[in-house]
C-alpha positions as CSV (number, residue, x, y, z in Angstrom):
1,M,28.2,13.4,22.5
2,P,28.2,9.9,20.9
3,V,25.8,8.7,23.7
4,S,23.6,11.7,23.1
5,S,23.5,11.3,19.3
6,G,22.8,7.5,19.7
7,F,19.8,8.4,22.0
8,I,18.5,10.8,19.4
9,R,18.7,8.1,16.7
10,M,16.9,5.7,19.0
11,K,14.1,8.2,19.5
12,G,13.7,8.5,15.8
13,I,13.6,4.7,15.3
14,V,11.0,4.0,18.0
15,P,8.1,5.5,16.1
16,I,9.0,3.7,12.9
17,V,9.2,0.4,14.8
18,G,5.8,1.2,16.4
19,W,4.2,1.7,13.0
20,V,5.8,-1.5,11.7
21,V,4.4,-3.4,14.6
22,L,0.9,-2.0,14.1
23,G,1.1,-3.0,10.4
24,L,2.0,-6.6,11.4
25,V,-0.8,-6.7,13.9
26,L,-3.2,-5.5,11.2
27,L,-1.8,-8.2,8.8
28,V,-2.6,-10.9,11.4
29,S,-6.1,-9.5,11.8
30,F,-6.6,-9.7,8.1
31,G,-5.4,-13.3,8.2
32,I,-8.0,-14.1,10.8
33,D,-10.7,-12.6,8.6
34,C,-9.4,-14.8,5.7
35,E,-9.8,-17.9,7.8
36,N,-13.3,-16.9,8.8
37,V,-14.4,-16.1,5.2
38,A,-13.0,-19.4,3.9
39,Q,-15.4,-21.3,6.1
40,G,-18.7,-19.8,4.9
41,G,-20.6,-18.0,2.2
42,A,-20.7,-14.4,3.6
43,I,-24.4,-14.7,4.1
44,D,-25.2,-11.0,4.3
45,F,-23.2,-10.4,1.1
46,R,-25.1,-13.2,-0.6
47,N,-28.5,-11.5,-0.4
48,R,-27.1,-8.3,-1.9
49,I,-25.5,-10.2,-4.8
50,T,-28.7,-12.2,-5.5
51,G,-30.7,-9.0,-5.1
52,V,-28.7,-7.0,-7.6
53,R,-28.9,-9.8,-10.1
54,L,-32.6,-9.8,-9.8
55,L,-32.8,-6.0,-10.0
56,A,-30.7,-6.1,-13.2
57,H,-33.2,-8.4,-14.8
58,G,-36.2,-6.3,-13.8
59,I,-37.3,-8.7,-11.0
60,D,-38.4,-7.3,-7.6
61,P,-35.5,-8.3,-5.3
62,Y,-37.3,-7.5,-2.1
63,H,-40.1,-10.0,-2.4
64,Y,-38.6,-12.7,-4.6
65,K,-38.7,-16.4,-3.6
66,W,-36.4,-18.9,-5.2
67,R,-37.8,-22.1,-6.9
68,E,-35.9,-25.1,-8.1
69,S,-36.6,-24.1,-11.7
70,D,-35.0,-20.7,-11.2
71,P,-31.3,-19.9,-11.9
72,Q,-29.0,-20.8,-9.0
73,E,-27.5,-17.2,-9.3
74,Y,-30.8,-16.0,-7.6
75,C,-30.7,-18.5,-4.8
76,D,-30.1,-17.3,-1.2
77,P,-30.5,-20.1,1.3
78,Y,-31.5,-17.6,4.0
79,N,-34.4,-16.2,2.0
80,N,-37.2,-17.5,4.3
81,P,-40.0,-18.9,2.1
82,S,-42.5,-18.4,4.9
83,L,-42.2,-14.6,4.8
84,V,-43.5,-12.3,2.0
85,V,-40.2,-10.4,1.9
86,S,-36.7,-11.6,1.0
87,K,-33.5,-11.2,3.0
88,T,-32.4,-8.2,0.7
89,T,-32.7,-5.0,2.7
90,A,-30.1,-2.8,1.0
91,S,-31.6,0.2,-0.8
92,P,-31.8,0.1,-4.6
93,G,-29.1,2.8,-4.7
94,L,-26.7,0.7,-2.6
95,L,-27.7,-2.5,-4.3
96,I,-26.8,-1.3,-7.8
97,L,-23.2,-0.7,-6.6
98,H,-22.8,-4.4,-6.4
99,L,-23.4,-5.0,-10.1
100,P,-19.7,-5.5,-11.0
101,L,-19.3,-8.0,-8.2
102,A,-22.5,-9.8,-9.3
103,E,-20.8,-10.5,-12.7
104,M,-18.1,-12.5,-11.0
105,S,-18.3,-16.1,-9.8
106,Y,-19.7,-15.9,-6.3
107,R,-16.6,-17.2,-4.5
108,T,-14.4,-14.7,-6.4
109,A,-16.8,-11.9,-5.5
110,Q,-16.8,-12.9,-1.9
111,W,-13.0,-12.7,-1.6
112,T,-12.9,-9.5,-3.6
113,W,-15.4,-7.9,-1.2
114,L,-13.3,-9.0,1.8
115,V,-10.3,-7.2,0.3
116,M,-12.4,-4.2,-0.5
117,Q,-13.7,-4.0,3.1
118,W,-10.1,-3.8,4.3
119,L,-9.2,-1.2,1.7
120,L,-12.1,0.9,2.7
121,L,-11.2,0.6,6.4
122,L,-7.6,1.5,5.7
123,G,-8.7,4.3,3.4
124,T,-10.8,5.7,6.3
125,A,-7.8,5.4,8.6
126,W,-5.5,7.1,6.1
127,L,-8.0,9.9,5.6
128,W,-8.2,10.7,9.4
129,L,-4.5,10.2,10.1
130,R,-3.8,12.9,7.6
131,Q,-6.1,15.2,9.5
132,C,-4.3,14.7,12.8
133,T,-2.2,17.7,13.9
134,T,-0.2,16.0,16.6
135,S,1.7,12.7,17.0
136,R,-0.4,11.9,20.1
137,Q,-3.6,12.1,18.0
138,R,-2.1,9.8,15.3
139,R,-1.0,7.2,17.9
140,L,-4.3,7.1,19.7
141,L,-6.3,6.9,16.4
142,A,-4.0,4.2,15.0
143,L,-4.3,2.1,18.2
144,F,-8.1,2.5,18.2
145,I,-8.5,1.4,14.5
146,T,-6.1,-1.5,15.0
147,G,-7.9,-2.6,18.2
148,L,-11.3,-2.3,16.4
149,T,-10.3,-4.9,13.9
150,Y,-10.0,-7.5,16.7
151,T,-13.5,-6.9,18.1
152,A,-16.6,-9.0,17.4
153,A,-18.1,-6.0,15.6
154,W,-15.4,-6.0,12.8
155,R,-15.1,-9.8,12.7
156,L,-18.8,-10.2,12.2
157,H,-18.8,-7.4,9.6
158,A,-15.9,-9.0,7.6
159,E,-17.2,-12.6,7.9
160,R,-20.8,-11.8,6.9
161,G,-19.7,-9.4,4.1
162,Q,-21.5,-6.4,5.4
163,V,-21.5,-3.0,3.8
164,Y,-21.2,-0.4,6.6
165,V,-17.5,0.1,6.0
166,L,-18.4,1.6,2.6
167,L,-20.8,4.1,4.3
168,L,-18.1,4.8,6.9
169,F,-15.5,5.6,4.2
170,V,-17.8,7.8,2.0
171,F,-19.1,9.6,5.1
172,A,-15.5,10.2,6.2
173,C,-14.7,11.7,2.8
174,W,-17.7,14.1,3.1
175,L,-16.7,15.1,6.7
176,A,-13.1,15.8,5.6
177,L,-14.2,17.8,2.6
178,T,-16.7,19.8,4.7
179,L,-14.0,20.5,7.3
180,D,-11.7,21.9,4.7
181,P,-12.4,25.7,4.2
182,K,-11.4,25.5,0.5
183,R,-13.7,22.6,-0.3
184,S,-16.5,22.8,2.3
185,N,-19.0,24.3,-0.1
186,G,-17.9,22.3,-3.2
187,F,-20.0,20.3,-5.6
188,V,-18.1,17.1,-4.8
189,A,-18.8,17.3,-1.1
190,G,-22.5,17.8,-1.8
191,F,-22.5,15.0,-4.3
192,L,-21.2,12.6,-1.7
193,A,-23.9,13.7,0.7
194,G,-26.5,13.0,-1.9
195,L,-25.2,9.6,-2.6
196,L,-25.2,8.7,1.1
197,G,-28.8,9.7,1.3
198,A,-29.7,7.4,-1.7
199,W,-27.7,4.5,-0.4
200,R,-29.0,4.6,3.2
201,P,-32.2,6.7,3.7
202,P,-31.5,7.6,7.4
203,L,-28.5,9.6,6.1
204,L,-31.0,11.9,4.4
205,A,-30.7,13.7,7.7
206,L,-27.6,15.3,6.2
207,M,-29.9,17.4,3.9
208,P,-31.3,19.8,6.6
209,F,-27.7,20.2,7.8
210,L,-26.7,21.3,4.4
211,A,-29.7,23.6,4.1
212,L,-28.6,25.3,7.4
213,H,-24.9,25.2,7.3
214,R,-23.6,24.3,3.8
215,R,-26.0,25.7,1.2
216,G,-23.1,25.6,-1.4
217,Q,-23.3,21.8,-1.3
218,L,-27.0,21.6,-2.2
219,I,-26.6,21.5,-5.9
220,G,-24.1,18.7,-5.7
221,A,-26.3,16.9,-3.1
222,A,-29.3,17.1,-5.5
223,A,-27.1,15.6,-8.3
224,G,-25.8,12.8,-6.1
225,L,-29.3,12.0,-4.8
226,L,-30.7,12.0,-8.3
227,L,-28.0,9.7,-9.6
228,G,-28.3,7.3,-6.6
229,V,-32.1,7.2,-6.9
230,G,-32.4,7.1,-10.6
231,L,-29.6,4.6,-11.6
232,P,-31.4,1.5,-10.3
233,M,-34.7,2.7,-11.8
234,L,-33.1,2.1,-15.3
235,S,-33.3,-1.6,-14.5
236,E,-36.6,-1.7,-12.5
237,S,-38.7,1.5,-12.5
238,D,-40.7,0.4,-9.4
239,C,-37.7,-0.6,-7.3
240,W,-38.1,2.2,-4.8
241,S,-41.8,1.5,-4.1
242,Q,-40.9,-2.2,-3.8
243,Y,-38.1,-1.3,-1.3
244,N,-40.5,1.0,0.7
245,S,-43.1,-1.7,0.9
246,A,-40.6,-4.3,2.0
247,M,-39.1,-2.1,4.7
248,Q,-42.6,-1.4,6.1
249,T,-43.2,-5.2,6.2
250,Y,-39.8,-5.8,7.8
251,S,-40.7,-3.2,10.4
252,E,-43.9,-5.1,11.3
253,I,-42.1,-8.4,11.4
254,Y,-39.3,-7.0,13.6
255,R,-41.6,-5.3,16.0
256,T,-44.0,-8.2,16.4
257,D,-41.4,-11.0,16.4
258,F,-43.3,-12.7,13.6
259,N,-40.9,-15.2,12.1
260,P,-42.4,-18.5,10.9
261,H,-40.1,-20.8,9.0
262,S,-40.7,-23.8,6.8
263,P,-37.9,-26.0,5.3
264,Q,-37.0,-25.7,1.7
265,A,-34.9,-28.1,-0.4
266,Y,-31.8,-26.8,-2.2
267,P,-29.5,-28.5,-4.6
268,P,-26.2,-30.0,-3.2
269,E,-24.3,-27.2,-4.9
270,I,-25.1,-23.5,-5.6
271,E,-23.0,-21.8,-8.2
272,G,-20.4,-24.6,-7.9
273,I,-20.1,-24.2,-4.1
274,A,-21.3,-26.9,-1.7
275,T,-24.6,-25.7,-0.3
276,D,-23.4,-26.5,3.2
277,T,-20.5,-24.1,2.7
278,I,-22.5,-21.2,1.0
279,A,-25.0,-21.4,3.9
280,N,-22.4,-21.7,6.6
281,F,-21.2,-19.0,8.9
282,V,-18.6,-18.7,11.7
283,V,-20.2,-18.5,15.1
284,I,-19.6,-14.9,16.3
285,S,-21.7,-13.5,19.1
286,Y,-24.3,-10.9,18.1
287,A,-27.4,-9.5,19.7
288,D,-30.0,-6.8,19.0
289,F,-29.0,-3.4,20.4
290,S,-31.8,-0.9,19.6
291,A,-34.5,1.1,21.3
292,H,-37.1,-1.5,20.1
293,A,-35.0,-4.3,21.7
294,L,-35.1,-2.3,25.0
295,L,-38.9,-1.9,24.7
296,K,-39.3,-5.7,24.1
297,W,-37.1,-6.4,27.1
298,M,-39.4,-4.1,29.1
299,G,-42.5,-6.0,27.8
300,V,-43.7,-3.2,25.7
301,E,-44.3,-4.8,22.4
302,P,-45.2,-4.4,19.6
303,F,-44.5,-0.6,19.8
304,P,-45.3,1.8,16.9
305,A,-42.3,2.8,14.9
306,L,-43.0,6.5,14.5
307,P,-42.9,7.5,18.2
308,V,-39.6,5.8,18.7
309,L,-38.2,7.6,15.6
310,L,-39.5,10.9,17.0
311,V,-37.6,10.3,20.2
312,A,-34.4,10.8,18.2
313,G,-35.7,13.0,15.4
314,I,-37.1,15.8,17.5
315,P,-33.9,16.3,19.6
316,F,-31.8,16.1,16.4
317,A,-33.9,18.8,14.8
318,L,-33.5,21.0,17.9
319,W,-29.8,20.4,17.9
320,L,-29.6,21.4,14.3
321,W,-31.3,24.7,15.0
322,F,-29.7,25.7,18.3
323,S,-26.2,24.7,17.1
324,R,-26.3,26.8,14.0
325,M,-23.8,29.3,15.4
326,E,-21.3,26.6,16.4
327,R,-17.9,26.3,14.7
328,I,-17.6,23.7,12.0
329,E,-15.4,21.4,14.0
330,R,-18.0,21.2,16.8
331,L,-20.8,20.8,14.3
332,L,-19.3,17.9,12.4
333,V,-18.4,16.0,15.6
334,G,-22.0,16.4,16.7
335,L,-23.4,15.4,13.3
336,A,-21.3,12.3,13.2
337,A,-22.5,11.4,16.7
338,W,-26.1,11.9,15.7
339,M,-25.7,9.7,12.7
340,F,-24.5,6.9,15.0
341,I,-27.3,7.5,17.6
342,I,-30.2,7.8,15.2
343,D,-29.3,4.3,14.0
344,L,-30.4,2.9,17.4
345,F,-34.0,4.1,16.9
346,L,-34.8,2.5,13.5
347,P,-37.5,-0.2,13.5
348,A,-35.0,-2.8,12.5
349,Y,-32.5,-5.3,14.0
350,R,-29.3,-3.4,15.1
351,N,-26.3,-5.7,15.0
352,N,-22.9,-5.1,16.5
353,Y,-21.4,-4.6,13.1
354,N,-23.2,-1.2,13.1
355,D,-20.7,-0.2,15.8
356,L,-18.1,0.3,13.0
357,L,-19.7,3.7,12.4
358,I,-18.3,5.0,15.7
359,L,-14.9,5.4,14.0
360,N,-15.7,8.7,12.3
361,V,-17.1,10.1,15.6
362,F,-14.0,9.0,17.5
363,A,-11.5,10.3,14.8
364,L,-13.2,13.7,14.3
365,G,-13.8,14.2,18.1
366,L,-10.1,13.4,18.8
367,I,-8.8,15.6,16.0
368,G,-11.0,18.6,16.8
369,A,-10.1,18.7,20.5
370,S,-7.1,20.4,22.2
371,R,-7.2,17.8,25.0
372,I,-8.3,14.2,25.4
373,P,-12.1,14.3,24.9
374,W,-14.4,12.6,27.4
375,G,-16.0,10.5,24.6
376,M,-12.7,8.7,23.9
377,W,-12.7,6.8,27.2
378,P,-15.8,4.7,26.8
379,C,-14.9,4.0,23.2
380,M,-11.5,2.7,24.3
381,I,-13.1,0.6,27.0
382,A,-15.4,-0.9,24.4
383,L,-12.4,-2.4,22.5
384,P,-11.3,-5.1,25.1
385,L,-15.0,-5.8,25.7
386,G,-15.3,-6.4,22.0
387,W,-12.3,-8.7,22.0
388,Y,-13.8,-10.7,24.8
389,V,-17.1,-11.1,23.0
390,Y,-15.3,-12.4,20.0
391,L,-13.1,-14.8,21.8
392,A,-15.4,-16.1,24.5
393,V,-18.6,-16.2,22.4
394,P,-21.0,-15.4,25.3
395,E,-24.7,-16.1,24.8
396,Q,-26.0,-13.4,27.2
397,P,-27.3,-10.4,25.2
398,W,-26.4,-8.0,27.9
399,I,-22.7,-9.1,27.7
400,I,-22.7,-9.1,23.9
401,N,-24.1,-5.6,23.9
402,L,-21.6,-4.1,26.3
403,P,-19.3,-2.8,23.6
404,S,-22.3,-1.2,21.7
405,F,-23.4,0.4,25.0
406,C,-19.9,1.9,25.6
407,F,-19.7,3.2,22.0
408,T,-23.2,4.8,22.4
409,V,-22.1,6.5,25.7
410,G,-19.0,7.7,23.8
411,A,-21.1,9.1,21.0
412,I,-23.3,11.0,23.5
413,L,-20.3,12.4,25.3
414,F,-18.7,13.5,22.0
415,L,-22.0,15.2,21.2
416,F,-22.4,17.1,24.5
417,L,-18.8,17.2,26.0
418,P,-16.4,17.3,23.1
419,G,-13.6,19.0,24.9
420,S,-12.3,22.4,23.9
421,S,-12.1,22.8,20.1
422,P,-9.3,25.1,18.9
423,Q,-9.1,26.5,15.5
424,R,-7.5,23.9,13.2
425,Q,-3.8,24.6,12.7
426,V,-2.1,24.6,9.4
427,R,0.3,21.6,9.3
C-alpha cells in the first residue's frame, strides 16, 4: 500500500513538473526576444508608430516622406525616399490602435509592445487550453505553442515588432465565442468580427460567413466595422482612400519588383536613440512565400493581382455555400484554415511571421477532433524546421520557406481531412 500510494502521488506530481518546465522554457524564449529587441529599433513597429502620429495630426501616413525640417517623431529610416509610398501598410483601423503607444517615448513603446506581444500570445494559449476536453489535447497544444516561440517565425515577429499576434488573439476570441452555443449569436462576437474586418481587410471574408451561418452576429459586426472604419476618420477624413491608393501602388511595386533606392541623410540620433540602433535589426532569415513569389520563380511576372485572388476567392465562396449544413466545429476549423490560406494569394510580400496565424487552425482542429487530426503532423514537423531556420540563418529561400510550406499543408489537411468531429462535451 505505501508503494502504491507513493506511485499515485508521483503520477500527480509529474504533470505539475511538466507545466513548470514548459513555463521555464517559455521564460527562456522571452529572454531571447529581449536580447534581440535590445539590439534594434523594431523596424516594422517603427513605421506604425510614425504612421499613427502622422494620422493623428491629419497627415497622410501612407505617402509621407520625412525631411530634415520635420519632427523626428515622424522619421522612419526605412521609408524609401525613391518610392511614392511610405513603409506604413497597416490599415487606418489598425493604425489608430497604436495611438497610446505613440504617446510614449519610442524605446518605452518598443519594450511595451514586446511585452504585449507575449501577453497576446499567452492569452491565445490560455483561451484554447480552456477549450481542451482532454489532457492529451492540452499537452499537445502547450508543446506546439512553446515550440512555436523558438521558430524563426516568432523570433522575427517579436524582433520586428509585428502585429499579427493581435489579429491571432482577437480572431481566437471570436472563434471561441462562436463555438459557444450560448454566445455564438451574440453582439460581442459580431463586434469582434467587424473590428477584424476593419483592421485587416482580407478578414472581411468573415462577413459572408456570418450572413450564411451566424446572422445573429450581423448587427454587432456592423457596429464593430463602423467603429473600426470611422474612428481614424476623425483624425483624417481621407485616410481610407489614401490607404487604398497606397495598397494599389504597393501591389504594383511588389508584382513588378520596382524598388529603386537613393540614400538619405539622417541625424545621428532619432528621438534620443542612436540612428544606427533605431535602424538596426537582428539577422533572422526570411523569404517571400506567396502565390506571386511562385509565379516570379516560374518566370511569370508581372502577373495581375485579380486572377490570383480569384484562385483562392472562388473556392472559398464554393466552400462557404456547400458547407452550410456542416456542424459548427467543422465550419470553424475550415474557416480558420481559409483565413490562413487566403493570405498566400494577396499581392504583397508574405513573410514567415504570417505563419503565426496557423495557431488558431491547429488549436481548433485539435480540440474539435476525437482523434489526432492529419493536419497536426505537418504543423509539428514545421517546428524543428523553424528552429533550424532561426539558428542556422540559411540564405536559400526554399529552405527558409519549408516551415511555411508545412504549415500550409497542415491548413489544407485541416480543411479537407479534419478527423472525426464529435459533439463537444460538457467539461
